N, C-alpha and C positions, 0 to 999 in steps of 0.2 A: 535581551530577551526577558520578558516579564513572566515570572513563574506563575502568577495568578491566572494567566490566560491558558496555561497548560492544564486543562481540566478534563481531558478525555484520555482514557487508557487504551492504547493500540498495541498490537503485537506485530512486529516485523517478521516476515518469513522468507526463507531462501529455499530454492529448489535444489535438491540433491539427488544423486542417482545411487541406489543401493542394489545389490544382487539378492535375488530370492534363493531358496534352497536348490533350485535347478540351474543357477548361474545366469538367469535372465536379468537384464537391467530393468529396474522399476524406479520411476520418478516419484519422489515424495517431497513434501514441504516440511521443513524443520523450522521451529521457532528460533529466530536469531536474537531477539530481545523484546521485552515488554517495556514501553516507555510512555511518558506523559506527552500529550500533544494538544495543540490548539486546532480546532475544526473550523475551516473556512469554506462554506459552500461556494462552488464556482458555476453552478447552473446544471442544466441537463438537456437531453435531446431525445426525441422519439423519432424512429424511422422504420421503414420496412426493409427487412433483410430475409431473403429466402422465404418470401411470402408470409412472413410473420412480423408482427409489430414488436420492435425491440426498443427498450428504453434504457438509457445509460445516465448515470449521475456523475458529474465531474466534481471532484473535491480537491481542496488543498489542505495540507496539514503542515503545521510548524512544530518542529521538535528541536531539542538541544543538539548540537553538532555531534555527528558520528561519521567516521571515515568509511564505514563498511556498508552503507546503504547505496544501492545501485538501481537503475531502471528495470533490471531483470527480476527484482524482488517483488513481493506483494505484501499487503498488510491486512490485518483482520480487525474489524471494529464492530461490536454489537452483533456478532453472528454473521456479518456480511464481509465478503472478500473483496478487496480493492486491488486492482492491478496497477502497479506503479508505472507511470508514463514518463516521469521526469523528476530529477532531483537537482535543486539549486542551492548553493551555499549562501547563507545570509551573513553579511559582514565578513569579518576575518575570523572564520570558524566559530561564530557566535551561535549559529543554528543552521537548520536545513529546512527548506520548503519542499515538500513532497507533493507532486501532482499525481492524482490517481483517478481511475474510472471504476465505477461499480455498476453492475447490472441492476437496474431497478426492478423491484418485484411488484 
């Protein structure tokens, strides 16, 4: 993995459940790590959903290998939230390719 291509700073986030003062469970997102990544646009799509035009941007990210990234996580980049849809190992723990979807604005 060439470090020169890792030119974007992303924050990996994980969903956790905490209790409020009344004992009710509340889902929150906690920062897992902030890492350098390579941005690879993978296209986008526009479609109608519930009588509204919805646009989504598909992206791929390459980061150094981490054992704790799963498809139930999400990532944040430049103020936009990306839902992780897949995680694929590159080589023999050389890196990870993360597939994500972001709602286009």
